[in-house]
Residue, then its C-alpha position, 0 to 999 in steps of 0.5 A: m779506680t777509687d770511687r769519688p763523690v759526685f754532686i747532682i745539680a738540678n734546676l727547676a724552672a718553675i714549681n707549678d703545683a706546690d701540693e704535688y711537689r710536696i709529695y715528691e719531697k716527702g718521698f725523695f729523702p728516704v730514697l736519697k738516703k737509701h743510696g748514701g746520698q746527702f742533701v746539700t742545699f737549695d736556692d730559689s734566687t741564685e745570682t749569675f755573675e757572667g754568661t747569657d744563660t741564667l738559672t731560673g727557679r729553684v736550684i738543688i744540690f745533693q751529693f752521693p759517695s760515687a757515680e755508681a750510687a747516683r746512677a743506682w738512685y736515679n734508676d731505683p724504681d722507688y725514685q722513678a715512681i716518686s719522680e712522677h710527682r716532680r715531673a707533674a708539678t715542675e718544669l725541669k731545666f736539667m738534672t746533671m751529675v758533676e764528678t769531684l776531682p781525683p785526689r792529687g799527689 
C-alpha cells in the first residue's frame, strides 16, 4: 500500500485564554515539522452552505505525508505535552484525520 497524504481538520469552538493558546501555537509548529506536517490554513469565520451542524470558532487544516506520520505526530510525547496548553485554553469540538483519494488509473 502506498502512503497517501492526509489532512487533519480541527475545530476550536472557542479560545478562552489567548495567552495560553499562544504557548501552544509556538510549540505546535516545530513538532508538526518534525513529522513532515505542513500547515495549510485556519479560518475564524467559516461559512456553512447546507446542513444543521455549523462550525463555530476556529477551523484549522494541516497535512501530513501519511496516516502513519499523523499518528506519530499526535502520539509524540512532545506534542502531547504542548497540547495541554491547547486543552487548557480552548474548547475543542473535534480533531479529525481525512485521507486523500488513492491514485486513479
